[in-house]
C-alpha positions in Angstrom: 62.1 113.5 81.1 64.9 111.5 83.1 62.1 109.7 85.1 60.2 108.7 81.9 63.4 106.8 80.7 64.8 105.1 83.7 66.8 102.4 81.9 68.5 105.3 79.7 69.1 107.4 82.8 70.5 104.6 85.0 73.0 103.4 82.3 74.1 107.0 81.5 74.6 108.1 85.2 76.3 104.8 86.0 78.6 105.1 83.0 79.7 108.7 84.0 80.0 107.7 87.5 82.5 105.0 86.7 84.5 107.2 84.4 84.4 110.5 86.7 84.9 108.4 89.8 88.0 106.6 88.6 89.5 109.8 87.5 88.7 111.3 90.9 90.2 108.5 92.8 93.4 108.6 90.9 93.7 112.3 91.1 93.0 112.5 94.9 96.2 110.2 95.5 98.1 112.4 92.9 96.9 115.4 94.9 97.8 113.8 98.3 101.4 112.6 97.4 102.4 115.2 94.8 100.5 118.4 94.9 99.3 118.9 98.7 101.7 121.0 100.6 103.0 120.3 104.0 101.2 121.9 107.0 104.3 124.0 107.9 105.2 127.7 107.6 106.0 128.7 103.9 106.3 125.2 102.5 107.2 126.4 99.1 110.5 127.7 100.5 111.4 123.9 101.6 113.9 122.1 99.3 115.5 118.5 99.8 119.1 117.6 99.2 119.7 114.7 97.0 122.6 112.6 95.8 122.3 110.8 92.4 124.4 107.7 91.5 124.3 106.9 87.8 121.5 104.4 87.1 120.5 104.6 90.7 117.3 106.1 92.4 117.8 109.6 94.1 119.0 109.3 97.6 118.4 111.7 100.4 121.0 110.4 102.9 124.1 112.2 104.2 126.5 111.6 107.1 126.4 114.0 109.9 129.7 115.6 109.0 128.3 116.5 105.5 125.2 117.9 107.3 127.6 120.1 109.4 129.8 121.2 106.4 126.7 122.3 104.5 125.1 124.1 107.4 128.3 126.0 108.1 129.4 127.0 104.5 126.2 127.5 102.4 124.9 130.9 101.4 121.4 129.8 99.9 119.6 128.5 103.1 118.4 130.5 106.0 118.4 127.1 107.7 119.3 123.5 107.3 117.5 120.6 109.0 118.1 116.9 109.2 115.8 113.9 110.1 116.6 110.1 110.2 117.1 107.3 110.2 114.9 106.0 107.3 114.4 102.4 106.1 113.1 101.9 102.5 112.0 105.5 102.4 110.1 105.4 105.6 110.9 106.2 109.3 112.6 103.8 111.3 110.8 101.6 113.9 111.6 101.8 117.7 110.9 99.5 120.5 108.9 101.7 122.9 107.4 101.0 126.3 105.0 103.7 127.6 104.2 103.8 131.4 102.1 100.8 132.5 102.1 99.1 129.1 103.9 96.3 127.2 106.6 97.3 124.6 105.6 97.8 121.1 107.0 98.9 117.7 106.3 102.5 116.8 107.4 104.5 113.8 109.7 107.5 114.5 112.8 109.4 113.9 115.7 111.4 115.2 115.6 115.0 114.4 118.1 118.0 114.6 117.5 120.5 117.4 116.3 123.1 114.9 113.9 120.8 113.1 110.4 122.1 114.5 111.6 125.5 114.8 112.6 125.9 111.2 109.4 124.3 110.0 107.4 126.6 112.2 105.3 123.8 113.7 103.6 124.8 117.0 102.9 122.2 119.7 99.3 120.9 120.4 100.6 120.3 123.9 103.7 121.1 125.9 106.6 122.2 123.7 108.6 120.7 120.9 112.3 119.7 120.6 114.8 122.4 120.7 118.7 123.0 120.0 119.9 122.2 123.7 117.5 119.1 124.3 118.9 115.8 125.2 116.9 112.7 126.3 113.4 114.0 125.6 110.6 113.0 123.1 107.7 114.5 121.2 104.8 112.2 120.2 102.5 112.6 117.6 98.8 113.6 118.0 97.6 110.2 116.8 99.9 108.3 119.2 99.1 110.6 122.0 95.2 110.3 121.5 95.4 106.6 120.8 98.1 104.7 122.5 98.4 107.3 125.2 94.7 107.8 125.6 95.0 111.6 125.3 96.5 111.7 128.9 97.4 115.4 129.2 99.5 114.3 132.4 102.0 112.5 129.9 104.0 115.6 129.8 107.1 115.0 132.0 106.7 111.1 132.1 109.3 108.9 130.8 109.0 106.4 127.7 111.6 103.7 127.2 112.9 104.0 123.7 115.4 101.2 122.7 116.3 100.8 126.3 117.1 104.4 126.6 114.6 106.5 128.9 113.3 109.7 127.5 111.0 112.4 128.8 107.8 113.4 127.0 107.9 117.2 126.6 105.2 117.8 124.0 102.6 116.7 121.5 102.8 117.6 117.7 99.7 119.2 116.1 97.2 117.0 114.6 97.8 117.9 111.1 101.7 117.4 111.3 102.8 113.9 110.2 106.6 114.7 109.5 108.3 115.4 106.2 107.9 112.1 104.4 104.5 112.2 102.5 102.3 109.3 103.6 104.7 107.9 106.3 103.2 107.5 109.7 105.4 109.0 112.5 104.6 108.4 116.2 107.6 109.7 118.1 110.6 112.2 117.4 113.9 112.3 119.4 116.7 114.6 119.4 119.6 113.4 117.1 122.0 114.3 119.9 120.5 111.4 122.0 122.3 108.9 119.9 125.4 110.9 118.8 125.7 111.7 115.2 123.5 109.7 113.1 122.9 109.8 109.1 120.3 112.3 108.0 118.0 113.3 105.4 118.5 117.0 104.8 116.1 119.8 104.0 116.8 123.4 103.5 114.8 126.5 103.7 115.7 128.9 100.8 116.6 132.4 101.6 114.4 135.1 100.4 115.1 135.9 96.5 117.3 132.5 96.1 116.1 130.4 93.2 116.3 126.7 92.9 118.9 126.9 90.2 121.2 129.1 92.5 120.8 126.6 95.2 121.8 123.7 92.9 124.8 125.5 91.7 126.1 126.3 95.1 125.4 122.9 96.6 127.1 121.1 93.8 130.3 123.1 94.6 130.0 122.4 98.2 129.4 118.8 97.7 132.8 118.7 95.8 134.6 120.6 98.5 133.1 118.3 101.3 134.5 115.3 99.6 138.0 117.0 99.1 137.8 117.5 102.7 137.6 113.8 103.2 134.2 113.8 105.0 133.5 109.9 104.9 134.1 109.8 101.1 134.9 106.8 99.0 134.7 105.9 95.2 131.0 105.5 95.5 130.1 108.9 96.9 132.6 110.6 94.6 130.7 109.3 91.4 127.5 110.9 92.8 126.0 114.1 91.7 124.3 116.7 93.9 120.9 118.0 93.3 118.3 120.2 95.0 114.4 119.5 94.5 111.2 121.3 95.9 110.2 119.6 99.2 107.0 121.8 99.7 104.9 118.8 99.2 107.1 116.5 101.3 110.2 114.4 100.6 110.6 112.7 97.2 110.5 108.8 98.1 106.8 108.3 97.5 106.8 110.5 94.6 109.7 108.7 92.9 108.0 105.4 93.5 104.4 106.2 92.7 104.6 109.4 90.7 105.0 107.9 87.1 102.7 105.0 87.7 99.8 107.4 89.0 100.4 109.7 86.0 100.2 106.6 83.8 97.0 105.5 85.6 95.7 109.0 85.1 96.0 108.6 81.4 94.3 105.2 81.6 91.2 106.5 83.4 91.0 109.6 81.1 90.7 107.1 78.3 87.9 105.5 80.4 86.2 108.8 80.8 86.3 109.3 77.0 84.7 105.9 76.5 82.0 106.9 79.1 81.5 110.2 77.1 81.1 108.6 73.8 78.9 106.0 75.2 76.5 108.7 76.6 76.9 110.9 73.7 75.9 107.8 71.3 72.8 107.2 73.6 71.8 110.8 73.5 72.0 111.0 69.8 70.0 107.9 69.3 67.4 109.2 72.0 67.4 112.6 70.2 66.3 111.0 67.0 63.3 109.4 68.8 62.5 112.8 70.2 62.6 114.8 67.0 58.8 114.9 66.7 58.9 116.5 70.3 61.4 118.9 69.3 59.4 119.8 66.1 56.3 120.3 68.1 58.2 122.7 70.5 59.5 124.6 67.6 56.1 124.9 66.0 54.7 126.1 69.3 57.2 129.0 69.4 60.3 127.6 71.0 63.5 129.3 69.9 66.7 127.5 68.8 68.4 128.8 71.8 65.7 127.5 73.9 66.2 124.0 72.4 69.8 124.3 72.9 69.5 125.2 76.6 66.9 122.1 77.0 69.2 119.6 75.7 72.4 121.0 77.4 70.5 121.2 80.7 69.5 117.5 80.6 73.2 116.5 79.6 74.6 118.5 82.5 72.0 117.0 84.9 73.1 113.7 83.7 76.8 114.6 84.5 76.0 116.3 87.8 74.2 112.9 88.9 77.3 110.9 87.5 79.6 113.3 89.4 77.9 112.7 92.6 77.8 109.1 92.4 81.3 109.3 91.1 82.5 110.8 94.3 81.1 107.9 96.2 82.9 105.4 93.7 86.1 107.6 94.4 85.8 107.1 98.2 85.6 103.5 97.7 88.3 103.2 95.0 90.7 105.5 97.0 90.4 103.1 99.9 91.2 100.1 97.5 94.2 102.0 96.1 95.6 102.9 99.5 95.4 99.2 100.7 97.4 98.2 97.6 99.9 100.9 98.1 100.4 100.2 101.6 100.5 96.4 101.5 103.7 95.2 103.3 105.0 98.7 104.3 104.1 99.1 108.0 105.7 102.6 108.2 103.4 104.0 105.5 99.8 105.2 106.5 98.3 107.0 103.3 95.1 106.9 105.2 96.2 109.8 107.4 96.7 111.9 104.1 93.4 111.0 102.7 91.0 110.0 105.4 89.5 113.4 105.3 88.1 112.5 101.8 88.9 114.6 98.8 89.8 118.1 99.6 88.8 121.3 97.9 91.2 120.6 94.9 89.9 117.2 94.3 86.3 118.2 94.6 86.9 121.1 92.1 88.6 118.6 89.8 85.4 116.4 90.1 83.1 119.4 89.3 85.3 120.5 86.5 85.2 117.0 85.1 81.6 116.6 85.4 80.9 120.0 83.7 83.3 119.3 80.9 81.7 115.8 80.3 78.3 117.3 80.4 79.2 119.7 77.7 81.3 117.2 75.7 78.5 114.6 75.2 75.6 117.2 75.1 76.9 119.4 72.3 76.0 117.0 69.3 72.6 116.3 70.5 72.1 120.1 71.2 73.3 121.1 67.8 71.1 118.7 66.1 68.0 119.9 68.1 68.7 123.4 67.0 68.6 122.2 63.2 65.1 120.7 63.5 62.8 121.3 60.6 59.3 121.2 62.1 57.4 120.2 58.8 59.7 117.4 57.9 60.0 116.1 61.4 56.2 116.0 62.0 55.5 114.6 58.6 57.9 111.7 58.8 58.7 111.2 62.6 59.8 107.7 62.3 62.4 108.7 59.6 63.1 112.1 60.8 67.0 112.7 61.3 67.8 109.1 60.2 70.3 110.5 57.8 73.7 109.2 56.6 75.5 111.8 58.6 73.8 110.5 61.9 74.2 107.0 61.1 77.9 107.6 60.5 78.2 109.7 63.7 76.7 107.0 65.8 78.9 104.3 64.3 82.0 106.6 64.8 81.4 107.1 68.3 81.0 103.2 68.9 84.2 102.7 67.0 86.0 105.4 69.2 84.8 103.4 72.2 86.2 100.2 70.8 89.4 101.9 69.9 89.9 103.4 73.4 88.9 100.0 74.8 91.4 98.1 72.8 94.2 100.6 74.2 93.0 99.7 78.0 92.8 95.9 77.2 96.3 95.8 75.5 97.7 97.9 78.2 96.1 95.6 80.8 97.6 92.7 79.1 101.1 94.3 79.0 101.2 95.1 82.7 99.8 91.6 83.8 102.3 90.0 81.6 105.0 92.1 82.9 104.0 91.4 86.6 103.9 87.6 85.8 107.4 88.1 84.4 108.6 89.5 87.8 107.1 86.8 90.0 108.5 84.1 87.8 112.1 85.3 87.7 112.7 85.7 91.4 114.9 82.6 91.8 112.9 81.4 94.9 109.5 80.2 95.8 107.6 82.8 97.6 104.6 80.8 98.7 104.4 78.9 102.1 107.5 80.7 103.6 107.1 82.4 107.0 109.6 85.0 107.9 110.5 85.8 111.4 113.0 88.4 112.9 114.3 88.4 116.6 116.1 91.0 118.5 118.8 89.2 120.8 120.5 92.5 121.7 117.7 93.2 124.0 117.8 89.7 125.4 121.3 89.5 126.4 122.3 86.7 124.0 125.6 87.0 122.0 128.5 85.0 120.8 128.6 81.4 121.3 125.6 81.3 123.7 123.5 82.8 120.9 124.8 80.2 118.4 123.9 77.3 120.6 120.4 78.8 121.4 119.7 79.4 117.7 120.7 75.8 116.9 118.3 74.4 119.2 115.6 77.1 118.2 116.0 75.7 114.4 115.6 72.2 115.7 112.3 73.2 117.9 110.9 75.2 114.9 111.3 72.3 112.4 109.4 70.1 114.9 106.4 72.3 114.6 103.4 70.5 112.8 103.2 72.1 109.3 106.9 73.2 109.2 108.9 71.5 106.6 112.3 73.1 107.2 113.6 76.1 109.0 116.9 78.1 108.6 118.2 81.6 109.2 120.2 84.2 107.3 121.5 87.7 107.4 119.1 88.9 104.7 116.1 87.6 103.0 115.3 88.0 99.2 113.9 91.3 98.1 114.1 92.8 101.3 116.0 95.9 100.2 119.0 94.8 102.3 122.4 94.1 101.0 126.1 93.9 101.7 129.1 94.1 99.4 132.6 93.2 99.8 135.8 93.4 97.6 137.2 90.0 96.9 140.3 88.3 95.4 139.2 85.1 93.5 141.7 82.2 93.0 142.8 82.0 89.4 141.0 85.2 88.2 142.8 88.2 86.9 140.8 91.3 87.2 140.5 93.9 84.3 141.9 97.4 85.0 139.4 99.5 86.9 137.0 96.4 87.5 135.0 96.5 90.6 135.3 93.0 92.3 132.5 93.3 94.6 130.5 90.4 95.6 127.0 90.5 97.5 127.4 88.5 100.6 124.8 86.7 102.8 125.3 84.7 105.9 123.3 81.6 106.0 122.3 78.4 108.1 122.1 74.9 106.6 118.9 74.1 104.7 118.7 77.7 103.5 118.3 76.8 99.7 115.9 74.0 100.5 113.6 76.4 102.6 113.7 79.4 100.1 113.4 76.9 97.0 116.6 77.9 95.3 118.0 75.0 93.6 121.5 73.8 94.5 123.1 73.2 91.2 126.5 71.7 92.3 128.4 70.6 95.4 126.8 70.6 98.9 125.0 72.6 101.3 126.4 73.9 104.7 126.3 71.5 107.7 126.3 72.1 111.4 129.4 69.8 111.5 131.3 72.5 109.5 131.9 74.4 112.8 135.5 74.1 113.6 136.5 73.2 110.0 138.2 75.4 107.1 135.8 78.1 106.3 133.1 77.1 103.5 131.4 79.3 101.0 128.6 78.6 98.3 128.3 80.9 95.3 125.5 81.5 92.8 125.5 80.9 89.2 126.1 84.5 88.1 129.4 84.6 90.4 130.6 81.3 89.0 129.9 82.3 85.5 131.8 85.9 85.9 134.9 84.5 87.6 135.2 81.0 86.5 133.5 80.8 82.9 132.3 77.2 82.1 134.6 75.7 84.6 133.5 74.3 88.0 133.9 76.6 90.9 133.8 73.7 93.5 137.2 73.6 95.4 138.2 77.1 94.3 139.1 79.7 97.0 137.9 83.3 97.7 139.7 85.8 100.0 138.2 89.2 101.0 140.2 92.3 101.1 139.9 92.9 104.8 140.5 89.2 105.8 143.3 87.1 104.9 141.7 83.9 105.6 140.3 82.1 102.5 136.9 80.6 102.0 136.7 77.2 100.1 133.7 77.0 97.6 131.8 73.9 98.4 128.7 74.4 96.5 127.0 76.6 93.5 123.3 77.6 93.9 120.9 79.3 91.5 120.6 82.9 91.0 118.0 84.9 93.3 117.2 88.5 93.6 117.8 90.1 96.9 117.8 93.9 96.5 114.6 94.2 94.2 112.7 92.3 91.8 113.9 94.3 88.8 117.5 93.7 89.2 119.8 91.2 87.3 120.9 88.8 90.0 124.3 89.9 91.3 127.2 87.8 91.8 126.5 86.5 95.3 128.5 84.5 97.9 126.8 82.8 100.8 128.9 82.3 104.0 128.1 79.8 106.9 126.5 81.8 109.6 127.6 79.2 112.3 131.2 79.3 111.6 131.4 82.9 112.6 130.8 84.4 116.2 127.8 86.7 115.1 124.8 84.7 114.0 122.0 86.7 112.1 118.5 86.8 113.4 116.2 86.3 110.3 114.6 83.0 110.3 112.8 81.5 107.4 110.2 78.6 107.7 109.0 76.5 104.7 105.5 75.4 105.7 103.1 72.8 104.5 100.2 74.8 105.8 99.3 78.4 105.5 102.0 80.3 107.2 99.5 82.3 109.3 98.3 79.2 110.9 101.9 78.4 112.0 102.8 81.7 113.4 101.2 81.5 116.7 103.1 78.2 117.6 106.4 80.0 116.3 106.0 82.7 118.8 105.1 80.3 121.6 108.4 78.3 120.7 110.5 81.5 120.6 108.9 82.6 123.9 109.5 79.3 125.8 113.2 79.0 124.6 114.4 82.6 124.6 112.2 84.2 127.1 113.9 87.7 127.0 114.3 87.9 123.1 111.3 89.7 121.4 109.9 88.8 117.9 110.3 92.1 116.2 108.8 91.2 112.8 106.7 88.3 111.5 105.6 88.2 107.8 105.5 85.8 105.0 107.7 85.8 101.8 104.7 86.5 99.7 103.9 89.7 101.5 107.6 90.6 101.3 107.5 90.2 97.5 104.2 92.0 97.2 105.7 94.9 99.1 108.7 95.1 96.7 106.4 95.5 93.7 103.7 97.8 94.9 103.7 100.1 91.8 103.7 97.3 89.3 100.9 95.5 91.3 98.9 98.8 91.4 99.2 99.4 87.7 98.5 95.7 86.8 95.4 95.5 88.9 94.1 98.9 87.9 94.8 98.6 84.2 92.9 95.2 84.2 89.9 96.6 86.1 89.8 99.7 83.8 90.2 97.4 80.7 87.2 95.4 81.7 85.1 98.5 82.5 86.2 100.1 79.3 85.1 96.8 77.3 81.9 96.8 79.4 81.0 100.4 78.3 81.8 99.8 74.7 79.6 96.8 74.9 76.7 98.8 76.4 77.3 101.3 73.7 77.4 98.8 71.0 74.3 97.2 72.4 72.5 100.5 72.5 73.2 101.4 69.1 72.3 98.0 67.6 69.1 98.0 69.6 68.1 101.6 68.3 69.0 100.6 64.8 66.8 97.5 64.9 63.9 99.5 66.2 64.3 102.2 63.5 64.6 99.5 60.8 61.5 97.5 61.7 59.7 98.3 58.6 62.6 97.7 56.5 63.2 94.3 58.2 59.4 93.3 57.7 59.7 93.9 53.9 62.8 92.0 53.6 61.4 89.1 55.5 58.1 89.3 53.5 60.2 89.2 50.2 62.0 85.9 51.4 64.8 86.9 53.6 65.4 84.2 56.2 66.2 84.5 60.0 69.7 83.6 59.5 70.3 86.5 56.9 68.8 88.9 59.3 71.0 87.7 62.0 74.2 87.8 59.8 73.2 91.3 58.7 72.8 92.8 62.2 76.1 91.0 63.5 78.0 92.2 60.4 77.2 95.9 61.2 78.4 95.2 64.7 81.5 93.6 63.5 82.2 96.4 61.0 82.2 98.9 63.7 84.4 96.9 66.0 86.9 96.2 63.2 87.0 100.0 62.4 87.6 100.7 66.0 90.3 98.0 66.1 92.1 99.4 63.1 92.0 102.8 64.7 92.9 101.5 68.1 96.1 99.6 67.0 98.3 102.8 66.4 97.0 104.3 69.7 97.8 100.8 71.5 101.4 100.9 69.9 102.0 104.6 70.8 100.8 103.9 74.5 103.1 100.9 74.8 106.2 103.2 73.9 105.2 105.8 76.3 104.5 103.2 79.2 108.0 101.6 78.3 109.8 105.0 78.5 108.2 105.5 82.0 108.9 101.9 83.1 112.6 101.0 82.2 112.3 97.2 81.8 109.0 97.2 80.5 109.0 95.4 76.9 107.8 98.0 74.2 107.8 95.2 71.5 105.3 92.4 71.1 101.9 92.3 69.6 100.3 89.5 71.8 98.7 92.1 74.2 97.2 94.0 71.4 96.1 90.8 69.5 94.4 89.4 72.8 92.7 92.9 73.3 91.4 92.8 69.8 90.1 89.3 70.1 88.6 90.3 73.5 86.7 93.2 71.7 85.4 90.9 68.9 84.0 88.6 71.5 82.4 91.4 73.4 81.0 92.7 70.1 79.4 89.3 69.4 77.9 89.1 72.8 76.5 92.7 72.7 75.1 92.0 69.1 73.4 88.8 69.8 70.3 90.0 71.6 69.5 92.8 68.9 70.4 90.5 66.1 67.8 87.7 67.6 65.1 90.3 68.0 65.6 91.4 64.3 65.6 87.6 63.0 62.3 87.0 65.0 60.3 90.0 63.6 56.9 89.0 62.3 56.6 90.6 58.8 52.9 91.5 59.2 53.5 93.2 62.6 56.5 95.1 61.2 54.4 96.3 58.2 51.8 97.6 60.6 54.5 99.0 63.0 54.0 102.8 61.6 
């Protein structure tokens, strides 16, 4: 029966494949990031220690002294381990040189001596780091098998890590990637190799100890550690202590992507409902055409249960075919999702968590979704088949089952598809507008800017020698064809970096308890020109400022806060730890540095060449694509600073994209799912109208024989289509408003008001309905009355 209706089968299977595949792709990432347990001993006993500052994300970062205090005084953990350092939630990168190879940047971390033992990780080769190890290293299976070519003789050989020789003592097991879900780690070193670094802390609960008991005790210990004056300040004292499950890995990626993925899961759930409604309406329409067949089956002795099995078997077969194709769609979709999530984050390698494809949980989810959808869209045709009356069906086959209830049910299914599609389209419009707002409010121009980071410490440059070398380097970079300007700075926008200092501002009387912190950035001349941030008043820095009184430039937010409407030019600023004043010589526009969601903080820019230490983050404004300039930049650096390596080379556009990965993920996928939902709704509407025209051939022939014009027939069919679409829009508007409120509760700065996305979605659905209705309407308008009257 499926082969006899190839068009119906293809549309039904493809519709289900898109719905099931999208759900499987999103669920596979939810499984990898939030549900899949770490490959360690008893992962359900692991918890991570977190500090929370009001209004800030959760933070797992503690000084070594706090780690020792918690380790020695707690009664809830059988052991406490630490690892670090971490940058933006991922492992730090080290400069590593293997025997006979060039240096390269690899991802890794320092760990406490009990790290592997507490986790119960067994080595694939050699041994792992122990409590008394010094300058040793353990490499990952992927790094050993790839970069080190699977050389079993690597044990006992030395690697040079940040100019420190370490001896390779073992290879971690293939399945172990560390504690940070999705973060690629290539090498582990003992924390004792660098002294006492800051750590991320993970504890193993003692048998019988609950999470609530651990939280209560650690809150008390945290207060006690602050009272013991362990590197505490006003900021750390305002933090609250928390303990969270860590069996599925540390929380950074879950905090970053958890809510967006759950939001997308709801979106693709709507897409699956649209697909089910689509197939159900096609099956109902097809069932009406098959009622004479069903009547013959009943007349020949088929029981009602036999007809139920027949129709449900066909629907489940369709869903099974859709599920199998959906798994292929999920493989492709998961790869696309991973590329978006990894963009710009070199230390994340989500592919290592999902390269094996959907695991048993994901396949079980797909099978369950397929079975559920098969039953869901197959029940209505099945129950209709059970109610067949053979005599009536065989007497008037063309009219059999064409009841008011059936027509209302079919139209209701199409209206439901329109309602769900409206929700998807309005969500897509909302998230795309939000993403555009983030891009527009940066305070700098992200296109055509190349970012280059050097590491002069390993090249032997410092002080005045480094300052002179960097001045010459800037001149040579600006001479490269395609480079408009070049500058350097201590931090670049939306890099996640930031430095604050307490200040005294001339003429400003602080309020009681006011925090007088300014974000500071050390920059070179032409910085604002290169970044595209406007200079609103005063002047820029100049190389001639060296040896003159110290100068500063402030942003608009700082000027407004401390000087109101008065000009800040000529005023002086003094830092608490430095009595020498800075004279404000300019005012620049506001720009975002920590993240794209922030309100630009009061910021002060200081002249990098007026101080001994010059930063090493270079920015180049290019007139050509930055990638075309990058090779020449490397050559210039190599020729002038032979011993100074380029540690990072990227673009400002990539850096900005990396800072808003969740927003880009939601916007891109919601747009795609909105288009798919509208397409499925159009297919459902087209199928219903085509079925209706075929069922009403005789009626249309009579109308035209009695004088109805082509235009009237065209308007009749299009009016039917618009009636269904308008009913769906009316039903979909409350759903869309409700969905906006839920999305706004998950994304704090997402606007919950505004009807433009919903109105745009409604107009889009009306346009889709007109396109879908055009072909059936034209077919109805061109019916020959004589042929129609002989149709039966």
